[in-house]
C-alpha angles and dihedrals in degrees: 000000000000103000124192088254092056092045094052092045088053093045093050091049091049092052090049091052090241101154094170093058092044090052092046091054091051092046091052092049091051091048089053091054100258112158123246090235092058091047091051092048102033099041114013101037098033094048094047091049088052093049090049089054091048091051091051089053092045092245092127134024132249087250091055090051093047093049091049090050093051092048090050092048090051091049091050090053091047093048090056091055096048100039120090112231120227092250125312112274128206089236133110136197136189115209119192142165108227124245113297091014106122102171103091106157096095092048090048090053091052092049089051092049091054089050093050088052092057103266126131101243128196114192116195098185129213130350099004112183112246092236091055092053090050091048093050093048088057092048100045101027093208125199090230137020117203120199127193128204125170103165118069090216088068095057092096088056089050094051090047091052093047090052091049092050095047092047093053098031107024095179097047112129112229133190124187132200141168141102094269090071100049110131094005126124104244094197093055091042098052103021091235126106096195096066116101127214112216108198100178145353091273089060089045089054089055090048093049091048088068091066 
């Protein structure tokens, strides 16, 4: 169980740039049987949201935020390696942040969660040119393409990319996530009714359960 005490110990260690202590906390939680999903939500996501709020209020520096992000990214990579998947699946996913979208941590977490659940996951990272995403879809022919957008100014780029994908690959399954889309009607936004909005890991769990 991730208590408030554990969360604040982790948060303090993250702000201090103490990767070893952060990793030790995660290791202990896993040894006690805590699920990866709860660690992602209760430690990684919650702490990074908090640090983002602190940065906005000038209570921590850009350097502090960058260090915390890199530690979290490293812990996500490590968690994939140490977590047993629920049986390898013959399924693949490409996860990308659209062009000019530089916040990649949430998308990286989603890519890792697919991997932990047995999928072959390809994570393209931040600000991937639209043409490169289209090219890689043709090369890898994934079962699912996941797109992340956190800034509302990038929504036109998202809708353009979705249109490009659906024009070239009409049957391609697409999921979309990111804070820019919260509360928005995805069908009206993209013009397609077969695109799913995944708002959180709990919704991703429901989505994965269908496979």
